[in-house]
N, C-alpha and C positions, 0 to 999 in steps of 0.2 A: 504494500500500500504506500509505503514511503517512496518506493521507486516510481510508482505511477504518478503520484502528485509532484514529486521533485522533477520528473521528466518535463512536465509542462512549465514549471516555474523557472527551471535552470536555463532553458533555451532562450528565454526572452533577453537575457543579458549578453548572450553569445551572438545574436543575430548580426550586429554591425561587423564584427570581426569575421564572421562566417561569410557574409556577403562580399566583403573586400577580399578575403583570402581566395574565394572561388571565382571572383569577378562575376558574381551572379546579378541578374537584373532584379528589379523590385518584384516583378510577377513571379520569378523563380523563388525568391525568398518567401513570398506568400505561400507558394506551394510546398516549401519545406515544412511549414507549419500545418497547412491544410491537408497535405497528403496523409499525415498521421491522423488528423481529426476525422477525415472522411472515412478511412478504413476502420478506425476504432469505433466511430459512431455507428456505422452500418452493421458491423459485426457484433456490437453489443446487443443488437436485437435478438440474436440467436445464441449468444454465449451461454446463457443459462440452459437453453435446450440442449446444447452440445454436452454440457456437464451432466444433465439428467440422463442423456442417452449413453454416453461413453464413460461416465465417471468423472467427478469434479477434480479429483487428484490428477488423473491422467491428462485431462484437458488443461488444467492449470500448469502442470509441468511442461506440456508441449508449448503452450503460449509463452511461458517464461523463457524457454529455450529459443523460440523464434524471436522474441523481443531482444534477448541478449546477443544473438548472432546478427540480427539486423543492426543493432547499435554498433557492433564491431564493423560492419559494412559502412555505416555512416561515418565512423571515425577514419576509415581508409578511403572514403570517396574522393575522387580526383576531379569531379565535375558536378555542376548543379544537377544535371539530369540523374546521375548516379545517386546523389544524396537524396533527391526526391523519391526515387524508386525504393531505396533502403528505408526511408522514413515511412513510406506506405506499408512496407512489410512489417516494420516495427509497430505500426498502428494495428495491424492484424493480430500480432502477438499481444499487444497491450490491451486489446479489447477484453481479454479474459482476466486481467489482473485484479480489477476491482470486484466484479461479481465472483470470480473464482476464489479469492481470499476469504470473502465473507461466507461463501458456501462451505468452504472447508471448516471454518470456525463453527458454523451452525451444525454441521454434520458430526464433527469430532469432539465437540465440547458440549455434551448433553446436559451437564449440571447447570441450572439457571444462574446461580451465583457466579460460578466460574466463567460461564459464557458472557455474563455482563462485564466481568473484568477483562475478558479477551476482546470484546467489542470496544471497550474503552481504550485499550492499548491500540487496537486497529485504527480507531478514529484519531487518536493522538499522533500515530505515525503519519497519517495524512496531513495533519496540521504542521507537524515538524518538517515534513517535506516541502510544504508551501513556504515555510519560513526560511529553511536552510537553503532552498534552491537558489534564490537570487544572490544571497551573500556568498555561499560556497561556490556557485557557478561563476560569479564575478572574479573571485580569487583564482579559480582554476584557469579561466580564460586569460586573465592578466599574466599569470605565471607560465602557463604551458600552451596557450592557444585554444581556439574554439573546439578542436577535435577532442580535447580532454573531457568535455562534458559527456560525450558519447562513450569514451573509454570508461568513465566512472559508472555509467549505466550498465555497461557490459560486465564490469567487475562485480557490481551488486547482484546482478542476475546470476553470475557464476557462483557467488557465495550462497544465494538463496536456493539454487537447484539441489545441491546435495543435502542441505539442511532440511528441505521439504521432503526429499525422497527418504531420508533416514528417520524423520520424526513423525511424519503423517502417515497413518496406516491406509491401506487400500479401502476404497469405498465399498459400501454394500452393493449387491448386484444392481446395476443401474437400470433405470426405467427406460424402456425402448419404445414406449408408446407414442412419443412425440419427436418425430424426425425433424431435423433442422430445415428451415425454409431457405434453401440456397438461392433459388430464383428470386424470391422477394428481397433477400439480402442484397443480391447483385443489382437489382433494379433500384433499390434505395440508394446504394453507393453511387451508381451512375447518374441518378437524378440529382443528387447533391453535388457531385463533381461538375456536372454540366452547368448548374446554377452558379457555382463558385467561379468557374472559368468565365462565364458571361460577365460577371461583375468585375473580375480582375482585368479583362481585356477591354472593357467598355471605354476607358479613357483614350485608348490607342486605336481601336478598330471597332467601329459600330457594326460592320458587317459580320465579323467573326463573333462578336457578342450576341448578335441576333440569332445566328445559327446555333450557338451554344444554348441560348435561352429556349429556342424552339425545340432542340433535342431534349432539354430538361423537361419541358412540358409534355412531350410525347412519352418519354420514359416515366414521368410521374403518373400519367393516365394509365399506362400499362401496369405500373406498380399497384394502383388502386384496384384495377380489374382483376389482377392476379390474386391479390390479397383477399378479395371477396370470395374467391373460389377455393381457397386453401383450407383444409381441415385444421391445420395448425399454423396460422400465418405468423410472420415475423412481427407484424403490427396488427393488433386487434382493433379493427376499425370501429366495431361496436363500442369498444371501451373509449376510443378517442371521441366518439360522438356524445358521450356523457359530459355535461357541463362541469360536474364535480371533479372530473379528471382532465378535461380539455383545458380548463383555465390554468391549473398548475403546470401542465405541459407547456403551454404558451409562456407562462412566467419563467420556467426553467430555461427555455431557449433564449428569452430576452435578457435574463440576468447574466447568462454567460456570454451573450453577444457583447454586452457592455463590459463585463469583467475582462475577458480575453483581449478585447480591443484596447482597453486601458493598459493592461499588463504589458503587451508587446509594444505598442506604439509609444507609451510613456518611456519604456526602456530605450527605444530608438531615439526618442526626443532628447533624453538626457545625454546620450552619447554623441549624437550627430550634431545637435544644436549647441549644447553647452560643453561638449568635449569631455564629459566625465569618463573616467576609466570604468571597465566592467565591474571592478570591486566597489567603486564608489556608487555606481548605479544600483548594485545589489543592496548596499547599505541604505540608500534612500528608499528603496522599495520595502524595507522593513517597516516603514511608517504605515504601510497598508497591511503587510503580512501579519504583524504581531497583533493589531486589533482584531483582525479576522480570526486568528487562532483563539484569542481570549473570548470574544463574543460568541464564537461558535460553540465554546464549551458550555455556555449558559443559555444557548438559544432554545434547547429543549425545555428548560424550565419556563422561559418566556412564552413558548408556544402553549404549554399547559396552563400557565397562569393568566395570560391575556387573550388566548385564542388565536386561530389562524388568521382571521381578518386583520386584527390590529398588528400582529407581529410581522406578517408579510408586507402589509402596507407601509409600516414604519421603515422596514428594511429597504424597500424599493425607493421610498422618498429620501432616505439618508444617502443611498447610493447615487440617486439622481442629483441630489444637492452637491455631493462631492464632485461629480463629473462636471456639473455646471460651474461650480466655483473654480475648478482647475481650468476650464475653458476660458474663463474671464481673467485668469491670473497667470497665464503662461508667459506673458511678457512683463510681468511685474518685477520690480527691482528687489522686493523683499520675498524671501522664501517662506515666511510664516503662513501666508494664505495657502500656499501649495502643500505645506505639511498638513494643514488643517483639512485640505481636500483629500489627501492620501488617507488620513485617519477616518474620515467620513466614508470613503469607499470601502475600506476594510470592515468598518463597523456595519455598514449596510449589507454587505455580502454575508458576513458572519451571522447576522440576524435572520436574513431571508432564506438562505440556501437550504438549510436543514428543514426549516418550517415549510418550505414549498414541497419538499419530498413528503413530509408527514401529512400535509393537506391533500396531496395527490393520492396517497394511499389510504386516506381516511375512510372512504366509502367504496373502495374497490373490494370485490368479493375475494375471500381468502385464497381460492384456487387461482386467481389472476394476479396475485401479489408479485410473483417473480417477473412475469411479463410486463406488468405495470412499472416495476422498478427499472427494468431494462429500457423501457420506452422513455422514462424520465432522464435516464443517463444519456440516451441517444439524443434527446432534445438539447441537453447541455452541450454535447459534442457538436451537434449541427449548428447551434447558436454561436459557439466559439469559432467554428470554421468560417461561417458567414461573416463574422465580425472582422476577421483578418482581411477578407476580400473587400468588404464594404468600406471599412475605414482606410485600408490601403489604397483603394481606388480614389477616395476623396483626397487623401494626402498627396498622392502622386499627381493627380490632376491639378491641384492648387500649386504644388511645387513647380510643375512644368509651365504653368501659366506665368508665374513670377519670373522664372528664368527666361522664358520667351520675351516677356516685357523688358527685362534688363538687356537682353541681347539686341532688341530693337532700338534701344537708346544708346547702346555701346557696341557697335559692330566690331567683330573680330574676324580673323581669318578662319577658313573652313577647318583647318586642323585644330586651332584653339577652341572653336565652338564645339567640335566633337569631343574634345578633352573635357570641356565643361559638362556636357551631357553625360559623359562617362562617369565623372565625379559625382553627379547627382544620382546616378543609378548604382554606384559601386559600394555604398556603405561607408565612405570616408567621412570624417568630421568636416562640416561645411567650412570651418575656419581655415582649412588647408587649401581651399580654392582661392583664386584671386579675390581680393577684399570685397569689391562690389558684387561680384557674382556669388560669392559665398554668403554674403548678407542676404541677397535675394533668395537663395535656396533656403536659408534658415527661416526667413519670413514666410515663404510659401509653405514649408513643412509645418510651421507653427500655426498658421492660419487654417490650413487643412485639418490639422488635429483638433483645433478649437471647434471648427464646424462639426466634425465627426462626434466629438464629445457632447456637444450641444444636442445633436440628433439622438444620441443614446440616452441622454437625460430626458428628452421629450418622450421617447418610447417608454422609459421606465415610469414617467409620470402618468402616462396613459394606462400602463399596467397597474399602477397604484389605484387609479379610479376603478378599473375593472375588478381589482381585488376587493375594494371596499363594497362593491355591489354583489359579487358572486361568491366569495369564499364564506364559509360559515363563521359565525361569531365565536363559537366555543369549540374546543377540542373534544373528541369523544372520550368518555371516561372508561370505556371497555373496548376491546378489539371487536371488529366487525365479524359477524358470522355469515357464512354462505346463506343466501336466501333472505337476508335481512335488508330492509329498505334503507335508503339514504338517511 
């Protein structure tokens, strides 16, 4: 669990060095992140079913081995295309980490008190990964380069494999009544990939974006038609149609759209605009990570004490307020308001994230709990993947507009102009470009990020209004039983 959460947090501080080291374009860097998210998100839909069919221990060990081997491939990648391919394979392996570890705890720790302690350790490991990722990743990148973050992931997987094999016993005979929905899973992945590609290429090629969007629509329609006819679909469309589950599903996607966009592009902003080192960037991100860890620890109590409606609404509004404050203070001379914004973001996510899951599972029939949990995790992954594409397209479009404006007022030779565009695309710190051009790039990046953060804040405010109207006021005092009404 530590490995899975750290993998997301640690990459954010490595992106500028990675982009510069591989001479990758902005769209390629976006796919380094989204290649993992798309595969992990789509395969989460059937990770639980694979465990039920073949045994959770076997599926978990296989996924962990794939994750570790792919991380090794990422560390050795010599081109952006190779890195994107290995990241996609890593996502396929990573899809089983979160549901697989929890399934192993549930199956092999039957005593309720011991299981509660185990789940507490499991949850803490996730929080520690979120906190340690930015700071540890920054130190690693600064000392050893961007490849070190993937070497670390491979080493942790290498340690976890024999420990799991030697300490976790074989599963009971697995249930083979629920085959995995391979076709539905593939259509879900291709639909999401087409949508993301359309958003990424939109600033540069309207025609390609239109083709990708059209393909995504066709694949999406095919996905719905296929899922309606499957006896064991990857996505239970009847479950999605229930407002008590559909609203938390939408909330989960929107929350991670905002969080992932903030995490990755704030790290890029600190390094490319302000010239922070990876270690310093990781240290600043602790102003978000630590409040997130602390508030997440008490969010369950808040959910039970104040109810789903108040807890989730408050969390969404705090996150929206933090993003909006940051959008208006990116160019401020004082760092105090930005620190306040980081704290608000961490507090809002820590309060809302777990409560959204609890609210989503509140009225779900017991036999649908695993499928519903997988769908919520998929919504988070999909929202995170879309955020990289959406925010990246806004930032890239604004940066290109500012650089084009500057070049119009300050003509340079063809070779110098191409060098400037390469600097804008390569991940270098903007201050290393010629003074005027570097300042224009920094302004464009900053303005684009401010617009994107404002859009995320607006989306979260709408979600808060929806939450205030649709989520129940009180938490359930007892678990839901099959056949019981909402």
